[in-house]
N, C-alpha and C positions, 0 to 999 in steps of 0.2 A: 638230589645234589646237582644233577645236570641242569635242571630248570633254574636253580639258584644262580649257577654260574652264568647261564645265558642272560638272566635278568640283570645281574651285576655288570656284565659286559655292555648290555644295552644302555644301562644308566650311565656308565662311564662314557660311552660314545655320545650320549645326549649332553652330558655336562662339559665335554671337551670343547665343542664350539663355543659354548657360553663363556667358558673361561678365556678362550682366545679373544672373543668379542670384548670381554671386560678389559683384557690387557690392551687391546687396540684402543678402547675408549678412554683409557687413562691418559690425561693430558701430559704432554712432554713438558718438563720444566725448562723454560727458556733461560739461557744464560744471559745476564745483563752485564755488558761490558762497562768499563768506566766511562768511555766516550758516549756510549748509549745513554747512560744515566745523565751525563752532562747535557746531552741534546734534549732529553726529556725535560729536565729542569728548566732549560732555556726556553723551550717551546711552551712550557706551562706558565711562563711569565708573560702576561698580556702586553705590557708596555714594551718588553723586549721584542715581541713579535711585531708590534706596530713600528718600532724603530727599525727592525730588519726590513720591513716593507718600504719605509722611507728611504733607506740606504739603497735597496735594490732599485727603487724608482729613480734615484739619483744616478746610479750606474747606467741604467738603461737609457736615461735621457742623455747622458754624456756620450754613450756609444752611438745612439741613433739621432743625434742632434741635426745632421743634415736632412733627415727625413721628417723630423718634427717641426723644425723652424720654418715658418711660412715664407720668410724673406732672408736675403743676405744680411747678416748683422752689421756689415761694414758699409752697406749701400746707403748713401745720403740722398735725401729728397728735401731740398731747401724750400720747396713750396708747401710742405706739410710738416712744419716744425711745431713741436709742443702740442701735438694733437691729443685730445682727451681719448681715453680708451673707447674703442668702437670705431666705426667708419673705416673698416678695412684693417685696423690695427687693434688687436685684441687688448693690449695693455698700453696703447698710445705710442707716441714718438717722442724722441728727445730733442734737444735744441738744434741738432743737425738733421732732423727728420729720419733718424734711424729707428727701426722697429724695436720697441722695448721687449716684446715677448721673444723675438729671435735672439736678442742679446742676452737675455736671462737664460735661455736654453743653452746657448753656446758657453755661457759663463759656468755652467756645471762642469764642463770639460776642464777648465782651469782649476776649479775647486777640487775636483777628483784627483787630477794629476799632482798638484802641489800638496794637497792634504795627505794623500797616501804616500807619495814619494818621500816627503820630508820625515814622516813618522817611521817609515820602513828604514830609512837611512839612520835615523836617530836610534832605532831599536838595534840595528846591527852594531853600531858603535857601542851603545850602552851594554848590550849583551856580552860583547867581548871583554870590555873593561870590568863590568860587574862580575863576570865569571872568574877572571884572573884575580880580582881583589878578594872575592869571597872564598875561593878555593885555597889560594896560597897564604892569605892573611899577612900579619906582621908588617914588614917593611913594604911589601908590594901593595898591601891594602892601604897603608898610610899614604904612600906617594900618589896612588891613583885617586883616592878619595879627596886628597888636597887639590888635585887638578880639577876634580869635579866641583869642589867648593869655589874655585876661581870662576868657573862658568856660571855657577849659581849666583854669584855676586852681581852679574850683569842682568839688568832687566831685558826680557826677551826682545821687545820691539827696538830698544835702543841698540842692543848688540846686533840685531839683524840689520838695522839701518847702517851701522858702521861697515858691516861686511858688504852690503849692497853698494855703498858708496865706493868701496875699493874695487869690487868686481864689475860694477855696472848693473843697470836694470835688466830684468828678464826673468824667465821662469826658473832657469837653473840657479842663478844667484839667490833667488827667494827660497828655493828648496834647501840649498846648502846652509843659508843663514838660519833658517828655522831648525834644521837638524842639529847644527852646531850647539844651539842653546837649549835643545830638548833632551839630548842623550844623558845628562847627569841624573835626571830623575829615573830613567830606565836602569842605569847602572846601580843606583842605590837600592831600587826595588829588588833587582836580581841578587845583589850582594846579600841583602838581609835574608832572602829566601835560601840562598846557598849556605849561609852560616848555620841554618837549622837542618840542612840536608846532608852536609858533607860528612857528618859523623854517624849517618844512618847505617844500619847493618849491611845493606846491600852495597854501599860504597866501601865499607871496611872489607867486605868479602871480595870485592873486585880488586882491591889493593893486595889482599892476601894471595889472590890467584895470579898476581904479577901483571895486571893490566897497567898500561902506561897512563900517564897523566892526561894526555889528549883524549884517549878513549873514555876514561872515567868522566871527564868534563862533558864530552859530547854525547855519550850514551847513557849516563846516569845522573849527573848533576843538573845540567840544563833542562832536560825534559821534565824532571820532577820539580823544577823551580820556576818554570816559565809562566805559570797561571796568572800571577799578578801582573806580569808584563803584558800579557794578552789583553787583559781588561783595561790596563792603562793605555795601551795603544788604541783601542777602540774609542776611549774617551778623548784621546789627544788628537785624533784626526779632525774632530769638530773644532778643537782649539786652534789647530794649525790653519784651518780654513778661515776662522775669524781673524787670526794674525795676518794671514795673506791679504784678506780684504782690507784690514787696517793699514797695511803697508801701502797698498794701492791708493787708498783714500788719502794718505799723507803725501802721495806723489813719489814714492820711492819703490813701488812694487813693479808690476809688469807695465809695459808701455801703455800710455793713455788711450790709444786707439783700439787696444785689445778689448773684446767684449768680456768684461770681468765685473763681478758684483761690486767690488770696491771702487773701480773706476766709474761705475754707474752712480754710486752714491756721491762720489766726488763731483761729478757733473751735475748732480741734482741739488747740491747744497745751496746754489744761488737761486733756486726756485722754491725753497721751502715756504709754505704758507700760500703759495700761488698755484703751483702744479705739484701737489703732494704725491701724486701717483708715480712720479719719477723716482722717489726714494722708498715709497711704501713697498712696492713689489720686489725689488732686490733685497730689502730687509726681510721680507717674509721668506724668501728663498734661503737666506742665511740662517734664519731662526729654525726653519723646518729641517734643514740639513744638520745643524748642530744638535737639535733634539733627537734626530734619528740616531746619530752616533752615540749620544749620551745614553739613550735607552738601550742600545745594543751593549755598550760597555757596562751598564748597570746589570743587565741580564747575564753577561759573561761573568761578572764578578760574583754574583750569587750562585751561578751554576758551577763555577770552578772552586768555590770556597769549600774545602774539605770539612769544615766544621758544620756547614749547612747540609752537606751530603751525608 
């Protein structure tokens, strides 16, 4: 009997470490958060990653423009006007002898500032109006959406030109003019999302617990309705950059001497068919920038879509 007891105890001691080892070997189940899943879906989209790379390259170029540009973008050299690419000027020179490559590099700053600032301002206005219209509904919704319809009736460029004529040329007037005619789309997107969210169980529970309207909108309504606005904002930055370049090309954007892509295209229009490099490289910069933001917006839309998740 004693021998059986000893053998059982020895067997138990032998199996105990094995059981502990098996317990340690069992993989822990990682909790996947909603934002982690969104990030995974976004990074799995190859075009979105390419677009993110282009956008990051644009930001880095804008930040470190003084270190990247080989020359002063405003420096004129009338002895070297309209020089072809090469010979000390990577992308040639314009009609005033200014280095094209340096002007394109510095033009990224104007594109980033105006593109981002105008869309951020438009989103702030659109989120406030869309949240009020979607949450309160009825008379508030009707009045605010009719105001949005008035701004929808104006073509973006024509409305922006009117505002710039009143305010004068410059970066700030361009930002304001683009934002004023971009917020209606944001407000409608958020309003439509809020209409489907405001009757959700968690919103009804917050009301039942006595939460005030401000808290419900800021803590429950907007965070769960903002996905469409985020994707639209990424798309719209590229559109704002094109609109800003168009305004400068038409002569109503930033000052003509500012190194900006639209100004470069305006200066190159008299040399089309003769010195095509003057308009080719600024156009490539605009196309790559817009593609970058479009790819990022496309990736965000797919990653944030709950149906796809």
